[in-house]
Every structure is written in C-alpha cells, then in structure tokens.
C-alpha positions as CSV (number, residue, x, y, z in Angstrom):
1,L,119.4,78.0,99.5
2,A,116.7,75.2,99.1
3,S,117.2,72.3,96.8
4,V,115.1,72.4,93.3
5,P,111.7,71.3,94.0
6,E,109.8,68.8,92.3
7,G,107.7,70.1,89.3
8,N,108.6,73.0,87.3
9,P,110.1,75.8,89.3
10,A,110.2,78.3,86.2
11,S,106.7,78.0,86.0
12,A,105.9,78.8,89.9
13,L,108.7,81.8,89.8
14,Q,106.4,83.1,86.6
15,K,103.3,83.0,88.5
16,A,104.6,84.4,91.5
17,A,106.2,87.4,89.5
18,Q,103.0,87.9,87.7
19,S,100.9,88.0,90.7
20,S,103.0,90.3,92.5
21,A,103.2,92.8,89.4
22,T,99.4,92.6,88.8
23,S,99.0,93.2,92.8
24,A,101.4,96.1,92.8
25,G,99.6,97.8,89.9
26,L,101.7,97.0,87.0
27,K,100.6,96.2,83.6
28,I,102.5,93.1,82.0
29,E,103.4,93.9,78.6
30,E,105.4,90.8,77.9
31,Q,107.3,88.2,79.6
32,T,109.8,85.4,78.7
33,L,110.8,82.4,80.7
34,Q,114.7,81.9,80.4
35,A,116.5,78.8,80.2
36,A,118.0,77.6,83.8
37,R,121.5,78.6,84.2
38,T,123.6,76.1,86.2
39,G,126.6,77.6,88.1
40,P,129.2,75.8,90.6
41,S,126.9,76.3,93.7
42,C,123.4,77.4,92.3
43,I,120.9,76.8,89.7
44,V,119.0,80.1,88.7
45,Y,115.7,80.4,87.1
46,G,114.3,83.6,85.5
47,N,111.6,85.6,84.1
48,R,112.2,88.4,82.0
49,M,109.3,91.1,81.8
50,R,108.4,94.4,80.2
51,L,106.0,96.0,82.6
52,T,104.5,99.3,82.6
53,G,102.9,101.4,85.9
54,S,104.3,104.2,88.1
55,L,107.6,104.4,90.1
56,E,105.4,103.6,93.1
57,H,104.1,100.4,91.5
58,F,107.7,99.4,90.5
59,I,108.6,99.7,94.1
60,R,106.0,97.9,95.7
61,W,106.6,95.1,93.0
62,G,110.3,94.6,93.8
63,V,109.5,94.6,97.6
64,A,107.0,91.8,97.0
65,V,109.3,89.7,94.9
66,Y,112.4,90.2,97.0
67,Q,112.2,87.0,99.3
68,P,115.8,86.1,100.3
69,E,114.2,83.1,102.4
70,K,113.1,81.6,99.1
71,G,116.0,82.6,97.1
72,M,114.0,85.3,95.1
73,A,115.1,88.5,93.7
74,I,114.8,90.8,90.9
75,T,118.5,90.7,89.3
76,A,117.7,93.3,86.6
77,L,115.8,96.4,86.5
78,N,115.8,99.0,83.8
79,L,113.3,101.8,84.0
80,K,112.6,104.8,81.8
81,L,109.7,107.5,81.5
82,S,107.1,106.2,78.9
83,S,105.6,108.6,76.4
84,E,103.0,109.1,78.9
85,P,104.7,110.6,82.1
86,P,104.6,109.9,85.1
87,K,104.1,106.4,83.7
88,M,107.4,104.3,83.3
89,V,108.2,101.5,81.1
90,G,110.5,98.7,82.9
91,E,112.3,95.7,81.6
92,A,113.1,93.5,84.7
93,E,114.2,89.8,85.4
94,A,112.9,88.3,88.4
95,T,115.0,85.2,89.5
96,Q,115.1,82.2,91.9
97,F,118.2,80.5,93.0
98,F,118.3,77.0,94.3
99,K,121.3,75.0,95.7
100,A,123.1,72.9,92.9
101,Q,122.6,69.5,93.2
102,T,125.7,67.3,94.1
103,P,126.3,64.0,92.5
C-alpha cells in the first residue's frame, strides 16, 4: 500500500468513483464521503453511493474501480431490481486503502 498522499485523498477517490460510474453508464442518485477510518496497519477512505443502471453498467463500474495497485476497491455492494426492470438500484461503497503512518 502507498502512503497517504498530499491533498485530500477522499476528494480524489470521490472524483474517480464518480467518473468511472458515469463512464460505465450509471446514474448517480446520491453520494456521501465517509470519515477516514484508521486501523492498525491502514487508513481507509470511503465514498458511499446510490446508483441506478443495468447489471452490465454495475459490472463495468466494478471492473473500473477495482485497482489493487492503487489500493482501490468496492467494499460494499447491494443491488436490487428497481420499479422499472431490468434497471437496478445499487448502494455501494468505493474505498481506498493507504498505509498507516508510523510515528
């Protein structure tokens, strides 16, 4: 894992998640940046999103967001059919992990 970069990594994660969702064909209904969570070996930044689109769009988005070399992944995903099938509604959290800074 990389160290936490200068600037605001949460904002960079949000922009990456938004851009890849839009490129995949998903519509962003709402999103919320999560407070950084610090564990013993890493710091985790998250962006919770509510999205709509087809299953294919969600799969494309997941492939685009999953970037282990950058510590990025989707750590939560809940999909259900919308009131207009085959459209789906998804609640997801895109996250990015960084190495915890040692004193």
